[in-house]
C-alpha positions in Angstrom: -24.2 14.2 53.5 -27.9 15.1 53.9 -29.6 18.1 55.3 -30.4 17.9 59.1 -33.5 18.9 61.1 -31.9 22.0 62.5 -31.5 23.5 59.1 -35.2 23.0 58.3 -36.3 24.3 61.7 -34.5 27.6 61.1 -36.1 28.0 57.7 -39.6 27.1 58.8 -39.5 29.5 61.7 -38.3 32.3 59.4 -41.1 31.5 56.9 -43.8 31.5 59.6 -42.2 34.4 61.7 -42.2 32.0 64.7 -39.1 33.4 66.4 -40.7 34.3 69.7 -39.7 32.9 73.0 -41.1 30.4 73.6 -41.9 29.6 70.0 -45.4 28.6 68.9 -44.2 25.3 67.6 -41.5 23.2 69.3 -38.6 21.6 67.5 -40.2 18.2 67.7 -43.4 19.7 66.0 -41.3 21.1 63.1 -39.4 17.8 62.8 -42.6 15.9 62.5 -43.8 18.1 59.7 -40.4 17.7 57.9 -40.9 14.0 58.1 -44.3 14.4 56.6 -43.0 16.4 53.7 -40.2 13.9 53.1 -42.7 11.0 52.9 -44.6 13.0 50.3 -41.4 13.6 48.4 -40.5 9.9 48.5 -43.6 9.0 46.6 -42.3 10.8 43.5 -38.5 10.9 44.1 -37.2 7.9 46.1 -33.5 7.4 46.2 -31.7 4.7 44.2 -30.0 2.1 46.4 -28.0 -1.1 45.4 -28.1 -3.8 48.1 -27.0 -7.4 48.2 -28.2 -10.5 49.9 -27.1 -14.1 50.1 -29.2 -17.0 48.9 -29.6 -20.2 50.9 -28.7 -23.3 48.9 -31.7 -25.4 48.0 -34.2 -22.5 48.5 -35.7 -19.8 46.3 -36.6 -17.6 49.2 -34.5 -15.3 51.3 -35.4 -13.1 54.4 -34.5 -9.5 53.7 -35.3 -8.2 57.2 -31.7 -7.5 58.2 -30.9 -6.2 54.8 -33.7 -3.7 54.6 -34.1 -2.7 58.3 -31.9 0.4 58.0 -34.0 1.8 55.2 -37.5 2.7 54.4 -38.2 0.7 51.3 -40.4 2.4 48.7 -40.3 -0.4 46.1 -37.9 -3.1 44.8 -37.2 -2.4 41.1 -35.2 -5.5 40.2 -33.3 -8.5 41.4 -30.1 -9.5 39.6 -29.0 -13.2 39.6 -26.6 -14.6 38.8 -24.4 -11.5 39.3 -21.3 -10.5 37.3 -22.9 -11.2 33.9 -22.9 -8.9 31.0 -25.5 -7.9 30.1 -27.0 -8.2 33.6 -29.4 -11.0 34.2 -32.6 -10.1 36.1 -35.1 -12.6 37.4 -38.8 -12.4 38.3 -39.5 -12.2 42.0 -42.1 -11.8 44.6 -41.7 -9.7 47.7 -44.2 -10.2 50.5 -43.4 -8.3 53.7 -39.7 -9.0 54.0 -39.7 -12.4 52.3 -38.2 -12.4 48.8 -38.9 -15.3 46.5 -37.1 -15.8 43.2 -39.6 -17.0 40.5 -37.1 -19.2 38.8 -37.3 -22.8 37.6 -34.0 -24.1 38.9 -33.5 -23.9 42.7 -30.3 -22.1 43.6 -27.7 -24.8 44.6 -25.1 -22.5 46.2 -25.0 -19.5 48.6 -25.0 -17.1 45.7 -25.1 -13.3 46.0 -28.1 -11.4 44.5 -28.2 -7.7 43.8 -31.3 -5.8 44.9 -32.1 -2.6 42.9 -34.2 -0.7 45.4 -36.0 2.6 45.8 -35.9 3.9 49.3 -37.2 7.0 51.1 -34.8 9.7 52.1 -34.4 10.2 55.8 -33.7 13.4 57.8 -32.0 13.1 61.1 -30.1 15.3 63.6 -26.7 14.6 62.1 -25.4 15.0 58.6 -23.7 11.6 58.8 -27.1 9.7 58.9 -29.4 12.1 57.1 -29.8 10.9 53.5 -31.9 13.8 52.0 -30.0 15.2 49.1 -29.6 19.0 49.4 -31.3 19.5 46.0 -34.6 18.8 47.6 -34.2 21.2 50.5 -36.4 23.9 49.1 -39.2 21.5 48.3 -39.2 19.9 51.7 -39.0 23.2 53.5 -42.0 24.4 51.5 -44.1 21.4 52.4 -43.0 21.3 56.0 -43.9 25.0 56.4 -47.3 24.3 54.9 -48.0 21.5 57.4 -46.7 23.6 60.3 -49.0 26.5 59.3 -51.9 24.0 59.2 -51.1 23.0 62.7 -50.9 26.6 63.9 -54.4 27.3 62.4 -55.8 24.3 64.4 -54.1 25.4 67.6 -55.1 29.0 67.5 -58.7 28.5 66.3 -60.2 28.4 69.8 -57.7 30.8 71.5 -57.8 34.5 72.3 -54.9 35.9 70.2 -53.2 39.2 70.4 -53.5 39.5 66.6 -57.3 39.2 66.8 -59.8 36.5 65.9 -58.7 36.2 62.3 -55.2 34.9 63.2 -56.2 31.3 62.6 -57.7 32.2 59.2 -54.4 33.8 58.2 -52.6 30.6 59.0 -55.1 28.3 57.2 -54.9 30.6 54.1 -51.1 30.5 54.3 -51.1 26.7 54.7 -53.3 26.3 51.7 -51.0 28.4 49.6 -47.8 26.7 50.7 -49.2 23.2 50.3 -50.6 24.1 46.8 -47.1 25.2 45.8 -45.7 22.1 47.4 -48.0 19.9 45.3 -47.0 21.8 42.2 -43.3 21.2 42.9 -43.9 17.5 43.5 -45.8 17.3 40.2 -43.0 19.0 38.3 -40.5 16.7 39.9 -42.5 13.6 39.0 -42.5 14.7 35.3 -38.7 14.6 35.3 -38.8 10.8 35.4 -40.8 10.6 32.2 -39.3 10.2 28.8 -40.6 12.1 25.8 -39.5 11.6 22.2 -39.0 15.1 20.6 -37.2 16.5 17.7 -35.1 19.6 18.4 -35.1 20.8 14.8 -36.6 19.8 11.5 -34.2 17.8 9.2 -32.9 19.8 6.2 -32.9 16.7 4.0 -35.2 15.1 3.1 -38.1 17.3 3.9 -41.4 15.9 5.3 -43.6 14.3 2.6 -40.8 13.1 0.4 -40.6 9.4 -0.2 -38.5 7.5 2.4 -37.9 4.6 -0.1 -36.0 6.6 -2.8 -32.6 8.2 -2.8 -32.6 11.9 -3.7 -29.3 13.4 -4.9 -28.7 16.8 -3.3 -30.9 19.4 -4.9 -33.2 17.0 -6.8 -35.8 17.0 -3.9 -36.2 20.7 -4.0 -39.6 21.9 -5.3 
């Protein structure tokens, strides 16, 4: 169950002190900025999704329009065919628009099922049943959406007479820059989590560095 628009609307209005009636930004304005932040998030943290499609006998190509239409595809990671093997067998493929072509020598002779390992963008909607944004990303999306909302407020208020004085739009542009900078930092840290680093948590007690790796040292003999 994903986070819905109304949750983000409440948070953004609190962050921007936009609780007046009528508010400075409408719900549709805030929802648009939430979508903007989610699209940015999807560039570094798309969701894993396993889909399936059916091949046409005598053809290497299959139309994925119906399969992918409910989702916003970020990229297709792999295609498994034939399925049910251990270890899994993956084939080379080409995806152009919604046409998937298996780059295999033998033409499939049966209506086999293929598994599609996809990365898709999360989606925020009005209902928890259709929203797919994991709650763990709520803070990041709220931060980015608030930054984009403050940016819009700065643009709107630039040529208006404001009760707060002529510097109101400058306040919002400064706030937007700060929020979006923090948003970028969060996305950068999130992107690093997908990288693998080979590290040693502690130095081995035996043998020490510099001792030959081709000889066997009885306990104690390698001590200086």
